[in-house]
N, C-alpha and C positions, 0 to 999 in steps of 0.2 A: 265590324271586322276590319274595315280600312283604317280605323284609328289604331288598331293593334299593329297592323303592318307598318304604318307610318312611324310609330314609336320604335319599332325594332330596327328601322333603317338608321345607319349612323349619320349623324348630322355634323358637318364640319363648321364650327363657329369660329372663324378666324377673321379678325379685322384686317383691313388693309395696312394699318400701322404695324400690326404684328407680323404680317407677311413681309413687309419691307425690312423690318428688323431681323427676321429670320434669314432673309436673303443676304443681308449685310454680314451677319454672323457666319453663314455658310461660306461666303466669299473670303472673309478674313481667315476662316479655318483652312480653306484650301491654300491661301497665300502663305499661311504659317507652315503648312506641310512642305510646300515648295521651298520655302526659306530654310527649313531644317535640313532638307536634302542638299541644298546648295552649300550650306555651311558644314556639311558632313556630320550632322548631329543625329540624323536618321538614315538608316541603311535603306537601300533601294528596295530590298525584299519586303520591308514593312510599309514602304510608301504606297504600294498598290492597295493594301488593306485600308489605310487611313484615307487615301484619296477617294476610294470608293465610298467610304463613310461620309466624307465631305460632299461628294456628288449626291448621295442619297439625301443628305440634309437640304441641299439646294433644290432637288426635285420636290421634296415634301414642302418646301417653302414656296416654290413657284406654282406648283399644282397641288393645292390642298385636297383635291378630290382623290388623289392617290391614297392618302391616309384613310379617307372614308372607305375606299375600296378594300384596303388591307384590313381595316376593322371589320368590315362586312364579311370578308373571307374567313377571318378568325372567329367570327361569331361574337364580337364585342360591339355593344351598342354605343358606347361612349368613346369618341375618338381620342380624348385625352388619356383614357385608360389604355387604349391601343398603342398610342405613342409611347407611353410609359413602359408598357410590356415589351414593345419592340426594342426600346432603348436598353432595357434590362437584359434581354436575350443577346443583343449585339455586344454589350459590355461583358457579359458572361463568356461569350465565345472568344472575345479578344483576350480576356484574362486567362482562359484555358490555353489559348495559343501561346501567350507569353510565358505561362508556367511551364509548358512543354519545352520552349526554347531555353529557359533558365535551367531546367533540369538537365538538358543535354549539355549545356555549358558547364554545369557543376561536375558532371561526369568527366568531361574533357579536362577540366582543371585538375581534378583528382588524379587522372591518368597521367597527365603531363608532370605533375608534381612528383609522382612516384617514379616516372622515368628519369627525371632530373636528379632525384636522390640516388638512383642506381648509378647513373653516369658519374655523379660526383664521388660516390664511394669507390667506383672503379678507378677513377683518376687519382684518388688519394692512395690506393693500393699500389699503383704503378709508380708513384713518386717516392714511396718509402723503399729504401734498399733492403734486400733480404739480410738476415742476421749474419750469414757468412761473409757478405760483401762489406759489412761495416768495418771501417778502419778505426782502431782505438785512438783515442785522443792522447797526445803526448803529455 
């Protein structure tokens, strides 16, 4: 019975070398996010989401037991599968969020294009004199 319980508990097999590499990657990722904000390539509203993702990477790298705890709560016995599943869910949520943003922007662009076309057509109508006001050419 204890062998079955031991097998069902998630085991985190992460070497110290892998942990150091993961910490370095997480820190570089966080630095990249800050640099993109500094150069105004990434808007502040998206910075929070990406910075939280970077902090989550850092926490998982520094404290691998967190991944085991998450795997256990999700009912996954292999921490690699849990990490892959968590990554897929987070990537899916980010894609959904960005798709919503792109959809809103596409609607705004369409509306602005239509308003611009209306304004241009009104401007052209005002510039053309009426038929009665036209002066015949000599």
